[in-house]
N, C-alpha and C positions, 0 to 999 in steps of 0.2 A: 529258425525252424517255422515260425508262424508265417513268415512272408511267402515261402514257396507254397504253403497250403492255401493261402489266399489267392495266389496266382492260379493254382490248379482249380480252385473253386470258381474263379471268374471265367476261366476257359470252359469249364463244364457248363456254366449258365449260358454262355455265349453259344455253345454248341446246341444246347437244348432249346433255346429261344429262337435260333436262326430260322427253323422251318415255320414258326408262327409269324415271322416278320417278312416272309417272302412277298414280293410284289404280285399283283394280279398277272395272269398270263398275258403276255404281250402279243400284239398282232404281228405276224411274220412280215419281214420286209417285202416291199412290193417287188415283183419281178417285171414291172413295166405295164402290167395290165391296169386298166382304169378301175378306180374304186368307186362304188356306189354306196352311199351311207343311208341306212334305214334305222329309225327309232321305233321301239315297240312300247306302247303304253297300254292303259286299261281299255282303250277304244280300238286298238289295232296298230297297223303299220303306217308310218309316216315318212316319206310318201308311200302309197300302196301301189303305185305304178311307176316304174322306172324305164329308161331306154338305154340300149347298148347296141353296138355294131353286131350285125348278124354274123355268125360263124366265128366270132372272136372271143378270146378269154376275157373274163371280167371277175372282179373281186367284190362280193357283197359284204359290207361291214355292218353288222346288225348289233345294236345296243338296246337291251331291255332296260327301261327306266322305272319300272314299278313292279311290285309283287301282285298287284291287282290284275284280274283278268287271266287269260290262258296263254300268255305269251312266253312261257318258260321254255318252250321248244320251237324250233323252226324245222319244217319238213319241206323237202323238194321232191314231190311224189314221182315225177318222171325220171329222176336220177336215183331214186331209192336212197336219198340222203336224209339224215335226221341229226339235228344239232341241239344240244342243251345251251340255253342262253343264260349265263350268270348275270345277276343284277349289276348294272352299271359297268359292265366290261364288254368292250367290242369283241365280236366273234367274226373272224374272217372266213368267208365261204367262197372258195375259188371254183368257178364253173366256166364252161365254154358255152356261148350262146348258140341256139339252133340257127340254121340258115334262114328260117322264117318262123313267124308266129311268136309265141310267148313262152317264157320259162316261169311257171307258176310256183308259188311257195305259200305255205299256210302254217298256222300254229298246230300243235299236236292234236288238238280237238277239232281242227278244220273249221274253226269259227272266224278267225282272222285270216284274210286272204290278201295276197299281193302278187305282183308279177313284174318280170323284166321283159319288155317288148323288144324283139329283134328288129332293128332298123336297117 
C-alpha cells in the first residue's frame, strides 16, 4: 500500500515542478530569411548599425546581456512594434526591410538607438 502512495506522490511532484523547469523560450526556426544578431548592454546596441537587402525579409535576433541601463525593451517606431527583452534570451523580430533608407529601432526610453540600413 505504501508503494502506490509513493508513486502517486512522485508523479504529483513531477507535475508541480515541471513548469518551474521549462527552458527559456526558443527562437522560432528560420524561414530562410537572414538573421542579424544584436547584443544590448549598459551602453547600447552592439552593433548599432546593420545592413540588409532592400525590400527583403530579415530576422533581428536581440539578446539583452545586463540589467543595467534601459535595454529591457526594443521599439521599432515605424512599424509600431514593441518587444520585451528578457535577460540573456534571444528575441526574434521578423521584419521586411524598406525599399530604401533605414529601419530604426530604440529602447523603450529612446536613449539607445540602432538601425538596419537597406542596401
